[in-house]
C-alpha angles and dihedrals in degrees: 000000000000126000123191120218119260113243124205135190096259096056093038093055093042095051097042095042090051092046091050089058087074091077093059094080089059090061095042093039092228105146093180089061089050092053090049095046099040097071092045092050092045091053093048094048092045089055091045095054099036113043117122144133123228126195106208120173104307102346144068114232112203121196124183110165107294093349118098131181135173123201124188107230090216089062095055111112103173142004120199136171126247138174098176121140088221111081137179107198110348123181095176139095098222139064089229099081142149124231115222114203112198143158129033097293133042097297115150141159131193120221135168112213113188092225096042097169093050090047092052092046091052093048095045090048087064096039111024092178094074114122114231107192112185094004127106111257103259094172113132114247 
């Protein structure tokens, strides 16, 4: 099951405005600026066009541009909602995210699936012991 990342106005404007800065060196003829901005813009656009979350068997596969992460669903302890500007490790394109707490320590990742409720239902169907503080109970009955 594949879930695309939600995109909001703040991240859309930020990414595309930053990416558009790459054309400035062409007008000013500063190649050094181009070589500094090009990798940054490439990374941002790569994340924009390739951020998704795949539930495959017993794990979540997170892809955000060149960044990859796998989380075993059995290791997930808690999922909670957030819309804070302050983030720890976000692999999402929206301010409306969910925080997935997993593993024995304080491991967490923030993602922003477009169909958040369906994503949570699919994950809790595999691991019904996940705590959902502040979220509606999407567990199948």
